[in-house]
Steps between C-alpha positions, in 0.01 A plus 500: 500500500870551558735248662821563678805393297650329815232236483512440125647211295630659172590311184745679269626354164812622324627565850871430477607836364378844386153610595397163644800503745429857596140407581596197688724704732232767540231257603741312723584828675129545574476152650334307221556131450648443153474236232748579220527338157783535243699284270838639638532255784826649651377850509161390630663305781712801604194722510312239690772485764483884526118528528400167657287415195371161390676473163394287206744496207306447185498588131161645443533435126444129600131467596557151645775635728294803588205279604738290712629814672153618564409157662804535724399855600143401570610198704698725724203732543189549283480865589640774274397859581684678226633370161736709295566347162820682405682245288537565122723427207608778261735394217463760223458329159321581184219261416714358215760383750266395776473127529213308662685386815587865590153621418347226711749551785419881507119442519533208740697714750285807444140371470488122558686516822276802597191282432640205697591714801176702504293179476706340783443788744140552404353299791714685763410837341126414502523395869723775636512778248833630366671644184621357180744741333629426152812709400440655166673764290451730201514182292169405652321786320729589211688312236880512459726384222677171582260426786221295344521232757550722806229745395256203446577370845449840668187576295362164611568577863303830467187315367539220746503738792196697379294175461617367841402825676150468357464142594646530849396820683599365838869586455714741306631415152710753326797554265773746590761660276825626647434850363868581515817348345646269763830311524438129468683222312238530237546872455883464504464276198245695308489871598654764275754729656254786539283294730801354687598861570186556712411150634428457871539226758190284482468525876360847449193342341439255785273729710235475224484124532498504875208754482291279266568192712419675830204710414327262260313794371216368283520806268829374382359174373477478122747802467830540331712681757823697488748400781712815480193724517359318796841498681537875444150569625568293821810711564320830459583800287783609732684191400417457139 
């Protein structure tokens, strides 16, 4: 059963810039109440002032700090209707140069934080329904040189989501890949020139996330979705 966005409490990680910030603005424009997490305290505070969000500055690579932020969030209100785990670390390095702290940080942000957040919102999702959306990428289904840590984290998210969808049929669990090159701080640091030539504003992908959160379509649960394709379909062929 769908739920109007204007009555939802939406948690977004990696919210201070890029896709996360675009999603925060899109959900705020539709009247959702926001909880935003990011390690960039200054940018997060500015976005919070803009959107009226409840902001929790936290480094998701630190599980203890993440658990403390979750406790603060649940103390304010135990209900979360939509969780979008967008935060990630991508520092391209060959395995020979990848040290254990960076490997752990990449997986802690990508999958450990995803686990902690999903487990935290589970009681609310069971009681009220909702959607858990894990932001993935091509690195969740393919391997890329110099991305052993990042690919491991994204592959883990894909498997985690599929298992969660089977365990908890009462709400939507899915992954979503952008489906199009987009301009974010991560892509600015890592995209080759050919992708930068055709990247888009991440706000153009936001309709896909709004659609999943609002419709709670059970056929989406357990699926790996493409944000660009959904957004284009919602616009219709005349606008593609």
